Every structure is written in C-alpha cells, then in structure tokens.
C-alpha positions, 0 to 999 in steps of 0.5 A, spaced: 533 388 507 536 387 514 532 390 520 538 394 522 538 397 515 531 399 515 531 402 522 537 407 519 533 409 513 527 410 517 531 415 521 534 418 515 527 420 512 525 422 519 531 427 519 530 430 512 522 431 514 524 434 521 529 439 518 525 441 512 519 443 517 524 446 521 527 450 515 520 452 513 518 454 520 524 459 521 523 462 514 516 464 516 518 467 523 524 471 520 520 473 513 520 480 512 515 484 508 516 489 503 518 496 505 517 501 499 521 507 500 520 512 494 527 516 495 530 509 494 534 509 501 534 504 506 529 503 511 530 509 516 535 507 522 531 503 527 526 501 523 526 493 520 523 492 513 519 486 516 517 490 522 509 490 523 508 497 526 501 497 528 497 494 534 492 491 529 497 488 525 501 485 531 494 481 533 494 479 525 501 476 526 500 472 532 494 469 529 498 467 523 504 464 527 499 460 531 496 457 524 502 456 521 505 452 528 499 448 527 499 446 520 507 444 521 505 439 527 499 436 522 504 436 516 509 432 520 504 427 524 501 426 517 507 425 513 511 421 518 505 416 519 505 415 512 512 414 511 512 409 517 506 405 514 510 405 507 516 402 510 513 398 516 508 394 512 511 394 505 511 388 501 517 384 502 520 378 499 517 372 500 510 375 502 505 371 499 500 371 504 495 377 505 496 379 512 490 379 517 485 385 515 482 389 521 476 393 519 474 399 523 477 402 530 472 406 534 477 409 539 482 411 533 476 414 529 473 418 535 480 420 536 482 423 529 475 426 529 475 429 536 482 432 535 481 436 528 474 438 531 477 441 537 483 444 532 478 448 527 474 450 533 480 453 536 482 457 530 475 459 528 475 462 535 482 465 535 480 468 528 474 471 530 477 475 536 482 477 532 477 480 526 474 483 532 480 487 534 482 489 528 477 490 523 471 491 527 474 495 533 473 502 532 475 508 537 469 512 539 473 518 539 479 517 533 485 522 534 485 524 527 481 522 521 484 521 514 479 521 507 483 517 502 481 517 495 484 513 490 484 514 482 488 513 476 493 513 478 495 516 485 492 518 491 489 524 495 489 524 503 485 529 506 484 531 513 477 534 514 478 536 521 484 541 519 482 546 514 485 553 511 483 560 511 478 558 505 475 552 510 478 547 505 481 541 509 488 540 508 489 535 502 495 532 499 496 529 492 502 526 489 504 523 482 509 518 479 513 514 484 514 519 489 507 519 491 504 523 496 506 523 504 501 522 509 503 524 516 500 521 522 501 521 530 503 515 533 500 511 539 493 514 538 487 511 534 487 513 527 480 513 523 481 511 515 476 513 510 477 509 504 474 510 497 475 510 490 474 515 484 474 511 478 476 503 478 477 499 484 484 500 488 487 498 494 490 502 500 496 497 502 502 499 507 506 492 508 508 494 515 501 496 517 499 488 515 493 491 513 489 492 506 483 495 504 479 496 498 478 503 495 471 502 491 468 507 487 461 509 491 463 506 497 467 508 504 470 503 507 472 505 514 477 502 519 482 504 525 489 503 526 494 505 532 501 506 529 506 504 535 513 506 532 515 512 529 518 512 522 517 512 514 513 507 511 512 505 504 505 504 501 502 502 494 495 500 491 495 492 491 489 492 486 491 492 479 487 498 476 490 500 469 497 501 466 499 506 471 498 501 477 505 500 478 507 507 480 501 508 484 505 509 491 505 513 497 508 514 504 506 514 511 510 518 516 509 517 523 511 522 528 510 524 535 503 528 536 507 535 537 511 534 531 504 532 527 501 538 530 507 542 527 506 539 521 499 541 520 500 548 522 505 548 516 500 546 511 495 551 513 500 556 513 502 554 506 495 553 504 494 560 506 500 564 503 499 569 498 501 567 491 507 570 488 505 575 483 507 574 476 514 576 474 514 583 470 513 582 462 511 574 463 507 571 457 500 568 459 497 562 457 490 559 458 488 552 458 483 547 460 483 540 462 476 537 460 477 530 462 481 524 462 479 521 455 478 528 452 484 531 455 486 538 454 481 543 450 487 545 446 493 540 443 497 546 441 500 552 445 505 557 443 509 562 447 515 567 446 522 564 448 526 567 454 520 569 457 517 567 464 510 564 463 503 565 467 499 559 466 492 560 467 489 553 468 482 551 469 480 544 471 473 543 467 473 536 469 468 534 475 471 528 477 478 528 478 484 533 479 489 535 474 494 540 473 499 542 467 506 540 466 512 541 461 517 536 460 524 538 460 522 545 462 526 546 468 533 549 467 537 543 469 533 539 464 528 536 469 520 536 468 516 542 471 510 541 474 505 546 476 502 545 483 498 545 487 493 540 483 487 543 481 480 540 484 474 538 480 471 545 477 477 549 480 482 553 477 489 555 479 495 560 476 502 557 475 508 560 474 513 557 469 520 558 468 522 562 461 524 557 456 529 557 450 526 556 443 524 549 441 518 544 441 516 542 448 511 537 450 505 539 456 501 534 460 498 532 466 502 530 471 497 525 474 494 523 467 500 523 463 496 520 457 493 528 457 498 531 452 499 537 447 505 541 444 508 547 446 512 551 441 516 556 444 519 561 438 525 565 438 
C-alpha cells in the first residue's frame, strides 16, 4: 500500500473514533432521567424530564460528568495508539527480517504509572468530597422530617412534627399506580427517615438523583434540599414481589407558605367529624387478620339498593389494611374505604347502595386479600 493511502486510512479511522467518542459524550450530557407521573400527563410546565432538582443530586451529576470526560479521554488515547501501532508497524510485503527489539523505557514506564496514579487519586478525592456533601452531610435543624415506610406494595409518609387533634402525626398512604403524594417545601433541608416493614424496598426519585434502601428493622437517614418547585414521580427501585411494578408515589415541591397551608388542610381533614351513617343503612362487620390469612370472613351478604356501613377492624399488628368493593361506584369503578386502618385500629366506612348481584371485596393495598359480597334483591 502506498504511503499516501496509509495516511488517508489512518485519518479515516481517527475520524470514526473521534465521531463515536463525541456522539457518546453528547448523549451522556443530554440524557434524561425517567419521570413517573401517576396521572399520565406530561411533566409540569418549566420542569424538564431530565432535570436534577436537588443540591445533592447536582453535586453527584458533576462528579459523573468529570468521570465520564476522563474515561472518554483515556479511551481515545488508548484506542488511538492501538490503531496507530497496528497500521504503522504491521507486517508489509517483503518484511522478512525481524526489526530491532527495544526492551524497556524508564521514561515511558514512569509516565504511564504516574498519570493513572494522579487520575485515580483525583477521582478518589472528588468522590470523597461528593459523598461527604450528599450522603453524610446532615442539617443540624432540618425544616421538615418525613418518616418513609415501604411495604408490599405501597408507601406511607408520616410527618412526626405535625399532628392532628388526637396527637397522631399527619400520615398518607396510597395504593395502586396512583400512590401517595408527599408534599415538601423547596430551598429548605428535608430529613428523610426510610425503613421497610416486610422485605427490602428502595426509595427512589429519579429527578432527585438519589436512592436509599428501605430495610426492615433499620432506619436510613439522609437530607435533601429541593431547589425547583414541581411534581416528581418516585418508585420502588428494589424488586420486592409481585406488586413491585406498581409501587409508585409522587413528590410535590412547593413554597413554604403553600406547604404550611397544605399541613393545615391535612390537619383539618384529620380532625373533621365523620359523617353520620345514612338513615336505614345496612351494617357489615369484618376484620383483616393478616396479609396471608386475609379477612376473617370470605363471604358477606347485604340487602340491595341500601347504603352500607362497613365496620372494619384491622387485627393485623404489622401493616395497614382497608376494605374495598370492585365495581361498587355508580359509574362502575371500584369503591375504596378510606382512610387506611393502621395496625390494631378500626375504621367505619360508608359504602354506596348496590344493585342485586355478586361483588368482590378486597384490600386495596393487598389485592390478594379477597372475598365475595352477595347483594340480595
């Protein structure tokens, strides 16, 4: 091959290597993180799907970017040298004599030992600083503390600093793909205390760029400072059973006055007097025994076209339960008894009047807990 052809081939290969490295670099810089939105709508106006919205997450992103740039530089240098060596020193026609052999080069060996040592040390220091800023750093006086409890297959968010008239902390639990909504103030340190109730779960909000395991019998604490108002989807990031794929939740970040108003609304809702049972309502009594043993009754009966008062007791001492009826609402959707009954507590639900027929009742959190409700004429 003529020298000019060799030069052209080398340039072409260098162009391909450089273009590939540039494409990978731009893809990494412009990548987005998933943003689960339980309503199915697009991300709120002004909030980009790939935007990191916590101070701690932004520090981690910067470390990722530095590491990636160094990796690209190393890749280009190493692969480029291999290509040059393969082309420059390949065997040509007529090369029947072994070229002079050179063994060892102290300067080169010192250089390729020193440069990686400096690079790895710099990355170690940068990672240590970032971990100190994100994982270990905790505010001496967090603005809000949230106790996060994961269980099969949902979340409970409790605010221990804000209680109702009974002295119980404001608490929210959701079920299904909608999940519960956690409301937090922006630009203030938030303390998360994460634990699990049954198996290992993982509290993960992609746009927080942070994940923490929820382990039974252990409380993992960390602080985050949310910088941008908006609604951000979260999910369990540790496979935890059949319902793992629907273990969603939502975080809504608002200003401090909006957060204070939301707390007042939640306290008022918790303190509100329950509506009296409709006149002539039929009464059902049922207990939740456990996730495995389900309800204490597999069959129930009720009169048709009559409102129902459901006296529900959660005898399970480990997790929350409730009572729901499939297709019981006038529009054909499922009816859910709310709020969820905490372990060992009781709730009274007002269910709508049902037409004659057979219905399935179940626990909204644990759909495997089922029974049959027969409504007579």
